[in-house]
Each structure stands twice: as C-alpha cells, then as structure tokens.
C-alpha positions in Angstrom: 0.1 -0.3 -0.1 2.8 2.4 0.8 4.2 1.8 -2.5 1.0 2.6 -4.2 0.8 5.7 -2.3 4.6 6.9 -3.0 3.7 6.1 -6.6 0.9 8.6 -6.8 2.5 11.0 -5.3 5.7 10.9 -7.7 3.3 10.8 -11.0 1.0 13.5 -9.5 3.0 16.5 -10.9 3.9 14.5 -14.0 4.1 16.0 -17.5 1.5 13.9 -19.1 -1.0 14.1 -16.2 -0.2 18.1 -16.6 -0.7 17.7 -20.3 -4.1 16.0 -20.4 -5.5 18.3 -17.8 -4.5 21.2 -20.1 -6.2 19.6 -23.1 -9.4 19.1 -21.2 -9.1 22.9 -20.2 -8.8 23.6 -23.8 -11.6 21.3 -24.8 -13.8 23.1 -22.0 -13.1 26.3 -23.8 -13.2 25.7 -27.4 -15.1 22.7 -28.1 -14.6 19.2 -29.3 -13.6 20.2 -33.3 -10.8 22.7 -32.2 -9.3 19.8 -29.7 -9.4 17.3 -32.2 -7.6 19.4 -34.5 -4.9 20.9 -32.2 -4.5 17.8 -30.1 -6.0 14.8 -32.7 -7.4 13.5 -29.6 -11.0 11.3 -30.1 -13.8 12.5 -28.2 -14.1 9.1 -26.4 -11.1 9.8 -24.9 -11.4 12.9 -23.6 -14.8 11.6 -22.0 -12.8 8.7 -20.1 -10.5 11.6 -19.1 -13.2 13.5 -17.7 -14.6 10.4 -16.1 -11.6 9.8 -14.0 -11.5 13.3 -12.9 -14.9 13.4 -11.9 -14.5 9.8 -10.0 -11.2 11.2 -8.2 -12.6 14.5 -7.3 -10.7 16.5 -9.7 -7.2 15.0 -8.5 -4.5 15.4 -11.2 -2.6 12.1 -10.4 -5.9 10.4 -12.0 -4.7 11.3 -15.3 -1.5 9.5 -14.8 -1.1 6.9 -17.7 -1.6 3.4 -15.8 0.8 0.2 -17.1 -0.6 -1.5 -20.2 1.2 -4.7 -19.2 -1.4 -7.7 -19.4 -3.0 -8.9 -16.2 -2.0 -12.7 -17.4 1.2 -13.3 -19.0 2.5 -16.6 -20.5 4.6 -18.5 -18.4 7.5 -20.9 -19.5 6.3 -24.4 -19.0 9.3 -26.5 -18.8 9.3 -30.2 -17.8 10.4 -30.9 -14.4 12.6 -33.9 -15.3 14.7 -31.5 -17.6 14.9 -28.7 -14.7 16.1 -31.7 -12.4 18.5 -33.1 -14.9 20.2 -29.3 -15.6 20.6 -29.1 -11.6 22.2 -32.2 -11.5 24.6 -31.2 -14.2 25.4 -27.7 -12.6 25.7 -29.4 -9.1 28.4 -31.6 -10.4 29.9 -28.9 -13.0 29.4 -25.6 -11.7 31.1 -24.0 -14.8 29.4 -26.0 -17.3 27.3 -23.2 -19.7 24.2 -23.4 -21.5 25.8 -24.4 -24.8 27.8 -27.6 -23.2 24.7 -28.4 -21.5 22.6 -28.8 -24.7 23.9 -31.8 -26.2 23.8 -33.8 -23.2 20.4 -32.4 -22.2 19.4 -33.8 -25.7 20.6 -37.3 -24.8 18.8 -37.5 -22.0 15.6 -36.3 -23.8 16.0 -38.7 -26.6 16.4 -41.8 -23.8 13.4 -40.4 -21.9 11.2 -39.6 -24.7 11.0 -35.8 -23.9 10.9 -32.8 -26.3 14.2 -31.2 -26.2 14.5 -27.3 -25.5 16.8 -25.1 -26.9 20.1 -23.5 -25.9 18.4 -20.1 -24.8 15.7 -21.8 -22.7 18.6 -23.8 -21.0 19.8 -20.2 -20.0 16.6 -19.1 -18.8 15.9 -22.5 -16.6 19.3 -21.6 -15.1 18.3 -18.4 -14.3 15.1 -18.6 -13.2 15.9 -21.7 -11.0 19.1 -20.0 -9.7 21.0 -23.3 -10.7 24.1 -21.7 -9.4 26.6 -23.5 -7.4 30.0 -21.8 -6.9 33.0 -23.4 -5.5 34.0 -22.3 -2.2 36.4 -18.9 -2.5 35.7 -18.2 -6.0 33.1 -15.6 -7.5 30.7 -16.7 -10.0 28.4 -14.7 -12.3 24.8 -14.4 -11.2 22.4 -12.6 -13.3 19.9 -12.1 -10.8 22.5 -10.4 -8.8 22.7 -6.7 -8.8 26.0 -5.2 -10.7 28.6 -4.5 -8.3 26.5 -4.9 -5.2 29.5 -6.6 -3.7 31.8 -3.9 -4.2 32.1 -0.9 -1.9 33.0 2.5 -3.4 36.9 3.5 -3.0 37.7 6.6 -1.7 40.1 8.3 -4.2 43.0 10.4 -3.4 44.2 13.0 -6.2 47.0 14.7 -4.4 48.4 14.5 -0.8 48.2 18.4 0.6 50.2 20.2 3.3 49.8 19.9 7.3 49.3 16.3 6.8 49.0 14.8 10.5 51.5 12.6 11.6 49.4 9.4 11.7 48.8 9.6 8.1 50.8 6.8 6.3 51.2 5.5 2.9 51.9 1.8 2.1 53.3 0.0 -1.1 55.4 -3.1 -1.7 58.4 -3.7 -3.9 59.6 -6.6 -5.8 63.5 -7.6 -6.0 64.7 -10.5 -8.4 68.1 -12.4 -7.4 69.1 -15.7 -8.6 65.5 -16.5 -10.3 64.2 -15.7 -7.0 61.8 -13.2 -5.9 61.9 -11.0 -2.7 58.8 -9.1 -1.8 59.2 -6.3 1.0 56.1 -4.4 2.2 56.9 -0.8 3.4 55.3 2.2 5.1 56.2 5.7 6.0 54.4 8.4 7.7 54.3 11.1 5.3 54.9 14.2 7.5 57.5 12.7 10.0 59.0 10.0 7.3 59.3 7.5 10.1 59.3 4.3 8.1 58.8 0.5 8.5 59.7 -2.5 6.0 59.8 -6.3 6.4 60.2 -9.1 4.1 57.5 -11.7 3.2 57.6 -14.9 0.7 54.6 -13.6 -1.2 52.2 -10.7 -1.5 48.4 -11.3 -0.2 46.1 -9.6 1.9 46.9 -11.8 4.9 50.5 -10.6 4.8 49.2 -7.1 4.6 47.4 -7.6 7.5 50.4 -9.1 9.5 52.6 -6.3 8.2 50.2 -3.8 9.6 49.8 -5.1 12.9 53.5 -5.3 13.3 53.7 -1.5 12.3 51.1 -0.6 14.8 53.3 -1.9 17.4 56.5 -0.1 16.3 54.9 3.2 15.5 55.7 5.7 18.3 52.3 7.6 17.3 48.9 6.2 16.6 47.8 5.7 12.7 44.9 7.6 11.6 44.8 7.2 7.9 45.9 4.6 5.6 46.8 5.2 1.7 47.6 2.6 -0.9 47.6 1.7 -4.3 45.2 -0.4 -5.9 47.0 -3.7 -5.5 45.2 -7.0 -4.6 47.3 -7.3 -1.5 45.5 -4.2 0.1 42.2 -5.7 0.0 40.0 -8.4 1.3 41.4 -9.1 4.7 43.2 -5.8 4.9 40.2 -3.9 4.0 38.1 -6.1 6.6 41.0 -5.3 9.3 40.9 -1.2 8.7 37.3 -1.5 8.9 37.4 -3.6 12.3 39.8 -0.6 13.2 37.7 1.9 12.1 40.6 3.5 10.0 39.7 5.4 6.7 41.4 3.3 3.7 42.5 5.8 0.6 43.3 4.5 -2.9 45.3 6.6 -5.4 44.1 6.6 -8.7 45.4 3.9 -11.3 49.0 4.7 -12.9 49.2 7.7 -10.7 52.1 6.8 -8.6 53.5 10.2 -7.9 50.0 10.4 -5.1 52.1 7.6 -3.5 55.3 9.5 -4.1 56.5 9.4 -0.3 56.6 5.8 0.1 57.8 5.7 -3.4 60.8 7.8 -2.8 61.4 5.8 0.7 61.4 2.3 -1.2 64.0 3.9 -3.6 66.5 4.7 -1.1 65.8 1.5 0.7 66.6 -0.6 -2.5 69.7 1.7 -2.9 71.0 1.4 0.5 69.8 -1.8 1.6 68.6 -4.3 -0.6 71.0 -3.8 -3.2 73.7 -4.8 -0.9 71.9 -7.7 1.0 70.6 -9.9 -1.9 72.8 -12.8 -0.8 70.3 -13.0 2.1 67.5 -13.7 -0.1 67.9 -17.6 0.9 67.6 -17.1 4.3 64.5 -14.5 5.0 64.9 -14.4 8.6 68.5 -13.3 8.6 67.4 -10.9 6.2 64.9 -9.1 8.3 67.0 -9.1 11.0 69.5 -7.2 8.9 66.7 -4.8 7.6 65.4 -4.1 11.1 69.2 -2.8 11.9 69.0 -0.6 9.0 65.7 0.7 9.7 66.9 1.7 13.4 69.7 3.6 11.6 66.9 5.0 9.2 64.9 6.5 11.7 67.1 7.5 14.5 70.4 8.8 12.5 69.7 9.5 9.1 68.8 12.8 8.3 66.3 14.0 6.0 66.2 17.2 3.7 62.8 17.6 4.0 62.7 17.5 7.8 65.2 20.2 7.8 68.2 17.7 8.2 67.2 15.9 11.2 66.0 12.1 11.5 62.3 11.0 11.9 62.6 10.5 15.6 64.0 13.8 16.2 61.4 15.3 14.3 58.7 13.6 16.2 60.3 14.5 19.4 60.3 18.2 18.1 56.8 18.0 17.4 55.9 16.5 21.0 54.5 13.1 19.3 57.1 11.0 21.4 59.6 12.0 24.6 63.2 11.9 24.5 63.0 8.5 26.5 
C-alpha cells in the first residue's frame, strides 16, 4: 500500500498528467472540433479522462497513465525432469554453460522421450531456478545479482595536501629479483614525519598485509589515523576488513598515478639503493634478511637525516613536534 501511495505522489505532478489536464481545459473552452484539430484526440478519450477526474474529485493523479501490461502473461512451461537434470549437471559441473549442457540434455531427452529445449531456454531455466553452484572461495556470475553490489566504493586521492597529520601513512610493496627468486618487501612511511617501516615476506597477499600492518602498529610511536595505498590486490580482502574493524579510513590513489604515493615510492628507492641491493645474498635466508633490515630501519629512523625535515632524523622530528618523548 505504501508503494502505491508513493507512486501516486511521484506521478501527481508528472508532465503527462499536466498535459492531459491542459487538453481538457482547452476542450472545455473551445469545443470538440478545435481540440481534435489541435491535439488529434478522439472525443471518447476525452470523456474517459473527464470521468476519471470526476470519480477522483478532480485530482491530477487520476490522469497519470496506467500500466498497459497484461494481467495474465505467458509463463515458460518446462518439463520438471529437464529442470532436475540441468540441476544435477550444474551441481556436478558448476562452470558448465548452456551450450555445453545442450548436447548432454538432448541425449537425456531422447532416452526419456522428452521434447528437447533450445539453448536459450536452457539459459532461462538456469537463471529462473537460480542453478548457480560456485565453488568456495570463487566468485561466479549470477545474473539476478545487482551489478557491483558486492563492491564498496573506494575513496580516491588526487593529491596529498600540506599539514598532513603524523598518523597519515602510505603503504606500498617492492619486488626484487635475485638468482631467479623473488623478494617481496612491504613498506610503510608517515607522510609528514618520514618514520618508516619495512618487512620481507615470501609472497604478496592480503593476509601478509594484515600481519605487516599489525607489526607497524606495534612499532609506530604514534597512532595511525589514515592509510593510503595503491590498488593492488594485497591491499584488499582481509586487509580492508581489518581496517574496517579498526575504523581506519582506507584511501586509494588513482590507477597509474604513482606520484600521489610519492613519499613511500621515494622511501622504497632509498631503501633499495642503501639496503636491498647490498644484501641480495640473504634472499635464501629470509629471517636473517629481516634482522639486517631491522638494523637498517633503526639507522634510518634514528640517525639518517632528511632534507625535507630540516636535516634531522624522523625520531628527532617526532620529539620536536611533541609526538614522543626523548626516552
């Protein structure tokens, strides 16, 4: 009932209803011949409109065109045995499409003296009966599902402004190759204080991103308030869920706009030139590589000066800003 009321309110001021009311006013003033000549509308139609207005106490909503859809529409009639066979085929082979099902179904129909159905009808049977059986951990197309209903809208960043709080952190990953092996290093850096942290992992995925971020939260001498990343898959899934639980905003850069993530990109270049390139021999020993990396980070954050900070190290900058004590 509420939907009907809302529909009437929506169409009460519609252009078509106003146009019909204007034609009726013209008919009352100038007569039938002039109205038919001006609008090419039959007298019977005009009387139907007048009757509707009278029965509805001259309310303009009565002139809103009603749906012309038939009250009874044809429904597709399909043998229940065919539906059952398609269901069993889809349960056994979820990725089997209507074209692949057609010859198998024809064979079944001939065997059971059933009139076979067309390929398009098979598709309709799958859709109307929702015969979708995706494997766990795999997304499968369901036409009845709203487009992109699962996808949350990403907050995009065009540029990083000035006066950024200390807790604004950029995340990224770097890949290095040595002896046909890959070295994945996660990196995070505070945009304003340049306090940085990195850690080596065997592979890139959202679970490792969560583990890295938890380590970052323990090491950071300040609370993290905002996280900015690129659009890599390792920053989605479990990582997005973790940030949502922590109620931390997750900002994304636009595709192919790495300069927006410029602070962490520049840090990674320094980290590669000053550390990774000189320690590639530890690629076979990840634990020792991370131990060496921690020693470099201790130097980077407590001794290495930064021109953007006025030639002081990140820890001294945090102390000067009152974010941490000298202890």
